[in-house]
Backbone as JSON Lines, residues from 0, in Angstrom:
{"i":0,"aa":"M","n":[120.47,57.65,38.26],"ca":[119.09,57.95,38.59],"c":[118.73,57.19,39.88]}
{"i":1,"aa":"T","n":[118.14,57.86,40.81],"ca":[117.77,57.23,42.06],"c":[116.47,56.45,41.9]}
{"i":2,"aa":"P","n":[116.27,55.43,42.73],"ca":[115.04,54.64,42.65],"c":[113.79,55.47,42.97]}
{"i":3,"aa":"F","n":[113.94,56.5,43.79],"ca":[112.78,57.3,44.17],"c":[112.34,58.25,43.05]}
{"i":4,"aa":"A","n":[113.2,58.45,42.07],"ca":[112.83,59.31,40.96],"c":[111.74,58.67,40.11]}
{"i":5,"aa":"L","n":[111.61,57.36,40.19],"ca":[110.64,56.65,39.39],"c":[109.28,56.54,40.08]}
{"i":6,"aa":"V","n":[109.17,56.95,41.33],"ca":[107.93,56.84,42.08],"c":[107.14,58.14,41.93]}
{"i":7,"aa":"G","n":[105.91,58.01,41.43],"ca":[105.07,59.18,41.25],"c":[103.86,59.11,42.18]}
{"i":8,"aa":"V","n":[102.97,60.07,42.02],"ca":[101.77,60.15,42.86],"c":[100.89,58.92,42.65]}
{"i":9,"aa":"Q","n":[100.81,58.46,41.42],"ca":[99.98,57.29,41.13],"c":[100.46,56.05,41.87]}
{"i":10,"aa":"E","n":[101.74,55.93,42.08],"ca":[102.28,54.79,42.79],"c":[102.15,54.94,44.31]}
{"i":11,"aa":"L","n":[102.11,56.18,44.78],"ca":[102.05,56.41,46.23],"c":[100.65,56.16,46.8]}
{"i":12,"aa":"W","n":[99.6,56.38,46.02],"ca":[98.24,56.18,46.54],"c":[97.99,54.75,46.99]}
{"i":13,"aa":"P","n":[98.3,53.73,46.2],"ca":[98.08,52.36,46.68],"c":[98.92,52.03,47.92]}
{"i":14,"aa":"I","n":[100.14,52.56,47.96],"ca":[100.98,52.32,49.13],"c":[100.36,52.96,50.36]}
{"i":15,"aa":"A","n":[99.86,54.18,50.23],"ca":[99.22,54.87,51.36],"c":[97.98,54.13,51.83]}
{"i":16,"aa":"I","n":[97.2,53.61,50.92],"ca":[95.99,52.87,51.3],"c":[96.35,51.58,52.02]}
{"i":17,"aa":"I","n":[97.36,50.88,51.54],"ca":[97.79,49.63,52.19],"c":[98.3,49.92,53.6]}
{"i":18,"aa":"V","n":[99.1,50.97,53.76],"ca":[99.61,51.34,55.09],"c":[98.45,51.7,56.02]}
{"i":19,"aa":"L","n":[97.48,52.41,55.51],"ca":[96.31,52.79,56.31],"c":[95.53,51.55,56.75]}
{"i":20,"aa":"I","n":[95.38,50.59,55.87],"ca":[94.66,49.36,56.22],"c":[95.46,48.55,57.24]}
{"i":21,"aa":"L","n":[96.76,48.44,57.05],"ca":[97.58,47.62,57.94],"c":[97.69,48.2,59.35]}
{"i":22,"aa":"F","n":[97.89,49.5,59.46],"ca":[98.17,50.09,60.75],"c":[97.0,50.85,61.36]}
{"i":23,"aa":"G","n":[96.04,51.24,60.57],"ca":[94.89,51.96,61.09],"c":[95.15,53.44,61.21]}
{"i":24,"aa":"A","n":[94.05,54.19,61.22],"ca":[94.15,55.65,61.25],"c":[94.63,56.17,62.61]}
{"i":25,"aa":"K","n":[94.39,55.43,63.67],"ca":[94.8,55.9,65.0],"c":[96.3,55.77,65.21]}
{"i":26,"aa":"R","n":[96.9,54.76,64.61],"ca":[98.32,54.52,64.85],"c":[99.23,55.31,63.91]}
{"i":27,"aa":"L","n":[98.72,55.77,62.82],"ca":[99.56,56.49,61.86],"c":[100.21,57.74,62.43]}
{"i":28,"aa":"P","n":[99.5,58.6,63.17],"ca":[100.18,59.77,63.74],"c":[101.29,59.39,64.72]}
{"i":29,"aa":"E","n":[101.07,58.33,65.5],"ca":[102.11,57.85,66.43],"c":[103.34,57.42,65.65]}
{"i":30,"aa":"M","n":[103.12,56.66,64.59],"ca":[104.23,56.17,63.8],"c":[104.99,57.32,63.15]}
{"i":31,"aa":"A","n":[104.26,58.29,62.62],"ca":[104.91,59.43,61.98],"c":[105.72,60.23,63.0]}
{"i":32,"aa":"R","n":[105.18,60.39,64.2],"ca":[105.87,61.12,65.25],"c":[107.16,60.39,65.64]}
{"i":33,"aa":"S","n":[107.07,59.08,65.81],"ca":[108.26,58.33,66.21],"c":[109.3,58.32,65.1]}
{"i":34,"aa":"M","n":[108.86,58.26,63.85],"ca":[109.82,58.33,62.73],"c":[110.51,59.69,62.71]}
{"i":35,"aa":"G","n":[109.76,60.75,62.97],"ca":[110.35,62.09,63.01],"c":[111.38,62.21,64.12]}
{"i":36,"aa":"Q","n":[111.07,61.65,65.28],"ca":[112.02,61.69,66.4],"c":[113.27,60.88,66.06]}
{"i":37,"aa":"G","n":[113.08,59.74,65.42],"ca":[114.22,58.92,65.03],"c":[115.13,59.64,64.05]}
{"i":38,"aa":"I","n":[114.53,60.31,63.08],"ca":[115.33,61.07,62.1],"c":[116.07,62.21,62.79]}
{"i":39,"aa":"K","n":[115.39,62.86,63.73],"ca":[116.0,63.97,64.47],"c":[117.22,63.48,65.27]}
{"i":40,"aa":"E","n":[117.07,62.34,65.94],"ca":[118.18,61.78,66.71],"c":[119.33,61.34,65.8]}
{"i":41,"aa":"F","n":[118.99,60.79,64.64],"ca":[120.0,60.36,63.69],"c":[120.83,61.55,63.21]}
{"i":42,"aa":"K","n":[120.15,62.64,62.87],"ca":[120.85,63.83,62.41],"c":[121.71,64.43,63.5]}
{"i":43,"aa":"K","n":[121.2,64.38,64.75],"ca":[121.97,64.88,65.89],"c":[123.24,64.06,66.06]}
{"i":44,"aa":"G","n":[123.11,62.75,65.92],"ca":[124.28,61.88,66.02],"c":[125.3,62.16,64.94]}
{"i":45,"aa":"L","n":[124.83,62.41,63.72],"ca":[125.75,62.74,62.63],"c":[126.49,64.04,62.92]}
{"i":46,"aa":"R","n":[125.77,65.03,63.44],"ca":[126.41,66.31,63.77],"c":[127.48,66.12,64.85]}
{"i":47,"aa":"E","n":[127.17,65.3,65.86],"ca":[128.13,65.08,66.93],"c":[129.38,64.39,66.41]}
{"i":48,"aa":"V","n":[129.22,63.44,65.51],"ca":[130.37,62.75,64.92],"c":[131.21,63.73,64.13]}
{"i":49,"aa":"D","n":[130.58,64.6,63.35],"ca":[131.31,65.6,62.59],"c":[132.08,66.54,63.51]}
{"i":50,"aa":"E","n":[131.44,66.98,64.6],"ca":[132.1,67.88,65.54],"c":[133.29,67.18,66.21]}
{"i":51,"aa":"D","n":[133.13,65.9,66.55],"ca":[134.22,65.15,67.17],"c":[135.38,65.02,66.2]}
{"i":52,"aa":"D","n":[135.08,64.72,64.93],"ca":[136.12,64.6,63.93],"c":[136.88,65.91,63.75]}
{"i":53,"aa":"E","n":[136.15,67.01,63.72],"ca":[136.78,68.31,63.54],"c":[137.68,68.65,64.72]}
{"i":54,"aa":"S","n":[137.23,68.36,65.94],"ca":[138.06,68.67,67.11],"c":[139.29,67.79,67.15]}
{"i":55,"aa":"E","n":[139.17,66.53,66.74],"ca":[140.33,65.65,66.7],"c":[141.34,66.11,65.67]}
{"i":56,"aa":"S","n":[140.87,66.53,64.51],"ca":[141.79,66.99,63.46],"c":[142.49,68.27,63.89]}
{"i":57,"aa":"K","n":[141.78,69.16,64.59],"ca":[142.41,70.4,65.09],"c":[143.49,70.06,66.12]}
{"i":58,"aa":"Q","n":[143.21,69.1,67.01],"ca":[144.18,68.73,68.02],"c":[145.41,68.12,67.37]}
{"i":59,"aa":"Q","n":[145.2,67.29,66.36],"ca":[146.33,66.67,65.68],"c":[147.18,67.71,64.95]}
{"i":60,"aa":"S","n":[146.53,68.65,64.31],"ca":[147.29,69.68,63.58],"c":[148.05,70.58,64.57]}
{"i":61,"aa":"Q","n":[147.47,70.86,65.72],"ca":[148.15,71.66,66.72],"c":[149.36,70.91,67.28]}
{"i":62,"aa":"S","n":[149.2,69.62,67.54],"ca":[150.32,68.86,68.09],"c":[151.43,68.73,67.05]}
{"i":63,"aa":"K","n":[151.07,68.6,65.78],"ca":[152.09,68.54,64.73],"c":[152.84,69.86,64.62]}
{"i":64,"aa":"S","n":[152.11,70.96,64.68],"ca":[152.77,72.27,64.56],"c":[153.66,72.54,65.78]}
{"i":65,"aa":"E","n":[153.23,72.09,66.95],"ca":[154.06,72.25,68.15],"c":[155.32,71.41,68.05]}
{"i":66,"aa":"A","n":[155.19,70.2,67.5],"ca":[156.35,69.33,67.36],"c":[157.33,69.88,66.33]}
{"i":67,"aa":"E","n":[156.82,70.52,65.3],"ca":[157.69,71.09,64.27],"c":[158.44,72.32,64.77]}
{"i":68,"aa":"T","n":[157.84,73.08,65.67],"ca":[158.49,74.29,66.17],"c":[159.57,73.98,67.19]}
{"i":69,"aa":"K","n":[159.54,72.81,67.77],"ca":[160.55,72.45,68.8],"c":[161.83,72.01,68.21]}
């Protein structure tokens, strides 16, 4: 069971109010936007790593097959 499975709406309201008090209503949209951009960049980085791994494995398999045919 994940820790987030135990968090319900009743628990989120106090957290939202505390965040609103700490950061203010003007800064919340900025923070949400920057978090969204960060998540987007993180996912892009993960995709690039996966693509690099796939291309490396293809190159290795091609070089192995070429070595076996010689």
